[in-house]
N, C-alpha and C positions, 0 to 999 in steps of 0.2 A: 362192181366188179373190184372196183380200189379199196374199198371198204372191206373185202373178204381178203386181200392182199395183206391188210392193214393188221386183219384179225390175226393172221396165219403167221405173220412175221413177231408175234408176242409168245408164240408157244415153241415147246421144245422140240429139236431136229427130230426125234421119233415119231413124233405125234404128225409132224409136217409129211415125215415119211408114209405115215398110216392114212393122212390124206389124200396124197398121192397116189398111192396104190388101189385104194377104195376108188377114188375117181377113175382112173385108168380099165380098172375092171369093169365097171359100170358103163364107162364110154364105149369099152370093146364088144359086152353085153349087148349094147343098144345097136351097135352098128348091124351084128351077126342078125339080130333078130329082124331088122327092117330089111336086110338084104334076102333073108331067106320067107318075107312075107311079101315085098315088092317082085320080086323074082320067080319065074316059074321054076317047079321043085327041079327039073333036070338039070337046068343051069346053074341054080345056086347051089348045089351039092357040087360042081365041079369048082367053082368059082372059091368058095369058102374054102375046099377042102377038107370037107365034114364026110 
């Protein structure tokens, strides 16, 4: 993980923002996907607010 931080410190701030936004977007999609697959349908819709 430290190597990733050293790599990202060399790039421009706009590219850092792109990595940050993309990483959070994929993280949120993964959490939503896992909650919908693990929980029953009736409860996951109410908890996720979808």
